[in-house]
C-alpha positions as CSV (number, residue, x, y, z in Angstrom):
1,M,34.5,8.0,0.1
2,E,30.9,8.5,-1.0
3,I,27.6,6.6,-0.7
4,S,25.9,7.7,-3.9
5,L,22.3,7.0,-5.0
6,D,23.6,5.2,-8.0
7,K,25.7,2.9,-5.8
8,V,22.7,2.2,-3.6
9,K,20.5,1.5,-6.5
10,S,23.0,-0.9,-8.0
11,R,22.4,-3.2,-5.0
12,S,18.9,-3.8,-6.3
13,D,20.3,-5.4,-9.6
14,P,20.0,-9.2,-9.1
15,Y,22.8,-10.0,-11.6
16,Q,25.2,-7.4,-10.1
17,L,24.6,-8.9,-6.7
18,F,25.5,-12.3,-8.1
19,L,28.7,-10.9,-9.6
20,D,29.7,-9.1,-6.4
21,S,29.4,-12.3,-4.4
22,I,32.1,-14.1,-6.3
23,R,35.7,-13.1,-5.8
24,S,37.7,-15.5,-8.0
25,P,37.7,-14.6,-11.8
26,A,38.0,-18.3,-12.7
27,T,35.0,-19.2,-10.5
28,L,33.0,-16.3,-11.9
29,R,33.5,-17.5,-15.5
30,R,32.5,-21.0,-14.6
31,Y,29.5,-20.0,-12.5
32,K,28.3,-17.6,-15.3
33,N,28.4,-20.4,-17.8
34,H,26.6,-22.9,-15.6
35,L,24.0,-20.4,-14.5
36,H,23.2,-19.3,-18.1
37,T,22.8,-22.9,-19.1
38,F,20.2,-23.4,-16.3
39,L,18.3,-20.2,-17.0
40,K,18.0,-20.9,-20.7
41,L,16.2,-24.1,-20.0
42,I,13.4,-22.3,-18.2
43,P,10.5,-21.7,-20.7
44,N,9.3,-18.2,-21.2
45,Q,5.7,-19.4,-20.6
46,L,6.6,-19.9,-16.9
47,Y,7.4,-16.2,-16.5
48,T,4.3,-15.2,-18.5
49,D,2.1,-17.3,-16.3
50,T,3.7,-16.2,-13.0
51,L,4.9,-12.6,-13.7
52,Q,2.6,-11.7,-16.6
53,K,5.6,-10.6,-18.6
54,T,8.3,-12.3,-20.7
55,P,12.1,-11.7,-21.0
56,K,13.0,-9.5,-23.9
57,D,16.0,-11.7,-24.7
58,R,17.8,-14.8,-23.5
59,E,20.9,-13.0,-22.2
60,L,22.2,-14.0,-18.8
61,I,21.7,-10.6,-17.2
62,T,18.0,-10.6,-18.3
63,L,17.2,-14.2,-17.3
64,A,18.9,-13.8,-13.9
65,K,16.7,-10.8,-13.1
66,F,13.5,-12.7,-14.2
67,F,14.3,-15.8,-12.2
68,V,15.1,-13.9,-9.0
69,E,11.8,-12.0,-9.4
70,L,9.9,-15.3,-10.0
71,A,11.6,-16.9,-6.9
72,R,10.6,-13.9,-4.8
73,K,7.0,-14.2,-5.8
74,D,6.8,-18.0,-5.7
75,M,9.6,-19.7,-3.8
76,D,7.9,-23.1,-4.1
77,L,7.8,-22.8,-7.9
78,A,11.4,-21.8,-8.0
79,S,12.3,-24.8,-5.9
80,D,10.3,-27.0,-8.3
81,V,12.2,-25.6,-11.2
82,I,15.6,-26.3,-9.5
83,A,14.4,-29.8,-8.5
84,T,13.4,-30.6,-12.1
85,F,16.8,-29.4,-13.3
86,I,18.5,-31.7,-10.8
87,K,16.4,-34.7,-11.9
88,E,17.2,-34.0,-15.5
89,D,20.9,-33.9,-14.6
90,R,20.6,-37.2,-12.8
91,K,19.3,-38.8,-16.0
92,R,22.5,-37.6,-17.7
93,V,24.5,-39.3,-15.0
94,T,22.6,-42.6,-15.6
95,L,23.3,-42.2,-19.4
96,G,27.0,-41.7,-18.6
97,E,27.0,-38.2,-20.1
98,I,28.3,-36.6,-16.8
99,S,29.5,-37.8,-13.5
100,S,27.6,-37.4,-10.2
101,Q,30.2,-35.0,-9.0
102,T,29.2,-32.6,-11.7
103,I,25.7,-31.9,-10.6
104,P,26.6,-30.0,-7.4
105,N,28.8,-27.7,-9.6
106,H,25.7,-27.0,-11.7
107,I,23.6,-26.1,-8.6
108,K,26.2,-23.9,-6.8
109,P,25.8,-20.8,-9.1
110,I,22.0,-21.0,-8.8
111,K,22.4,-20.9,-5.0
112,V,24.8,-18.0,-5.2
113,L,22.4,-16.0,-7.3
114,L,19.4,-16.6,-4.9
115,D,21.5,-16.2,-1.7
116,A,23.0,-12.9,-3.0
117,N,19.4,-11.7,-3.6
118,R,18.2,-12.9,-0.2
119,V,15.8,-15.4,-1.5
120,P,15.4,-18.1,1.2
121,I,15.1,-21.3,-0.8
122,H,15.0,-24.5,1.3
123,W,18.3,-25.9,-0.1
124,K,18.4,-28.9,2.3
125,S,15.5,-30.5,0.6
126,L,17.0,-29.9,-2.8
127,H,20.4,-31.3,-1.8
128,K,18.7,-34.6,-0.9
129,L,17.9,-35.0,-4.6
130,L,21.6,-35.0,-5.5
131,P,23.0,-38.5,-6.3
132,R,25.6,-40.1,-4.1
133,R,29.1,-39.2,-5.0
134,E,30.9,-41.9,-6.9
135,A,34.0,-43.3,-5.3
136,K,37.0,-41.9,-7.2
137,S,39.1,-45.0,-6.7
138,K,38.7,-48.6,-5.4
139,D,42.3,-48.6,-4.2
140,R,43.0,-49.4,-0.6
141,A,45.8,-48.2,1.7
142,Y,48.9,-50.4,2.1
143,T,49.1,-52.5,5.2
144,K,52.0,-52.1,7.7
145,K,53.3,-55.5,6.5
146,E,53.3,-54.4,2.9
147,I,55.0,-51.1,3.7
148,Q,57.6,-53.0,5.7
149,K,58.3,-55.3,2.8
150,M,58.7,-52.4,0.3
151,L,61.2,-50.7,2.7
152,E,63.2,-53.9,3.0
153,V,63.6,-54.3,-0.8
154,T,64.4,-50.6,-1.4
155,N,67.9,-49.4,-1.0
156,D,67.6,-45.8,-2.3
157,I,67.0,-43.3,0.5
158,T,64.7,-41.1,-1.6
159,D,62.5,-44.1,-2.5
160,K,62.2,-45.0,1.1
161,V,61.0,-41.6,2.1
162,I,58.5,-41.5,-0.9
163,I,57.1,-44.9,0.2
164,L,56.6,-43.6,3.8
165,L,55.0,-40.4,2.7
166,F,52.6,-42.0,0.3
167,S,51.7,-44.7,2.8
168,S,50.7,-41.9,5.2
169,G,48.3,-40.5,2.6
170,V,50.4,-37.3,2.2
171,P,50.2,-35.7,-1.2
172,T,53.3,-34.3,-2.9
173,V,53.6,-30.8,-4.3
174,Q,56.3,-28.7,-6.0
175,V,58.9,-26.7,-4.1
176,L,57.5,-23.1,-4.1
177,F,58.9,-21.3,-1.1
178,A,62.2,-20.2,0.5
179,P,64.0,-22.8,2.7
180,K,64.0,-22.4,6.5
181,P,66.3,-23.9,9.2
182,E,66.3,-27.7,9.5
183,P,63.7,-28.8,12.1
184,S,63.5,-32.0,14.1
185,V,61.7,-35.0,12.6
186,T,59.0,-34.6,15.3
187,E,58.4,-31.1,14.1
188,L,58.1,-32.2,10.5
189,F,55.2,-34.5,11.4
190,T,53.4,-32.2,13.9
191,R,53.7,-29.0,11.9
192,G,54.0,-30.2,8.3
193,R,51.4,-31.7,6.0
194,Y,52.5,-31.3,2.4
195,F,55.8,-32.8,1.2
196,S,57.9,-32.7,-2.0
197,I,60.8,-34.9,-2.8
198,S,63.7,-33.7,-5.0
199,L,67.2,-35.1,-5.4
200,N,68.6,-35.7,-1.9
201,E,66.2,-33.2,-0.4
202,L,62.8,-33.3,1.4
203,T,60.6,-30.2,1.4
204,V,58.0,-29.8,4.1
205,F,55.2,-27.2,3.8
206,H,53.4,-26.0,6.9
207,T,49.7,-26.3,7.2
208,S,49.1,-22.9,8.7
209,S,51.5,-20.7,6.6
210,A,53.3,-20.4,3.3
211,D,56.6,-21.4,4.9
212,A,58.6,-24.4,3.7
213,L,61.5,-26.3,5.3
214,I,64.1,-28.0,3.1
215,V,65.8,-30.9,4.8
216,P,68.7,-33.1,3.4
217,L,67.7,-36.7,3.1
218,T,69.8,-38.8,5.4
219,E,69.6,-42.4,6.7
220,T,68.7,-41.1,10.1
221,L,65.8,-39.1,8.7
222,V,64.5,-42.2,6.9
223,I,64.7,-44.3,10.0
224,S,62.9,-41.6,12.0
225,F,60.2,-41.4,9.3
226,K,59.9,-45.2,9.5
227,Q,59.3,-45.0,13.2
228,F,56.6,-42.3,12.8
229,S,54.8,-43.8,9.8
230,V,54.8,-47.5,10.4
231,N,54.8,-48.0,14.1
């Protein structure tokens, strides 16, 4: 183990600090693309007027360094640049080009870059410029009466369990882990959160671990689920 001068100096590279702060390769690829899109929109004249110099190229590593330097010298100006970017994105939402949920994803890599370089931008005021998130669905939850009616007309055990699980707002996922001993129904609801239905089996995934419990579907289990979900 060694703390070399080169390693210490690398901590002064704004772009490298940005890279070091992101662990997921998929997130890194996405953030690099969004960040580059933002930085390329900033005119060179802004850097010339503020820093008395201009980026030698439009590569991400170069533009990231210049924007961090600009933000350190004039945080209000950097905030105004970001605010203008958000407002332009909001116009695209109005035109139907992007959804309102997309804008925060465009802002996140900018925040990561500045946070990694210890530039204290006032993000709370910028977040107030974001549009309200659109409702993903206008669907409503089933009423207890509707759930009871579906259970009465359904004879298949698997269908009954699926109705009860979905009526509780529980998502289904694939079976990924090894089975464990069969628990009580109470334990399924107090410890489990994610469920998967396969032929004659119910798989329950724990919320706090990667364990899974595979339980045979029985009439008793369906009745117990009915008592937990509907009553």
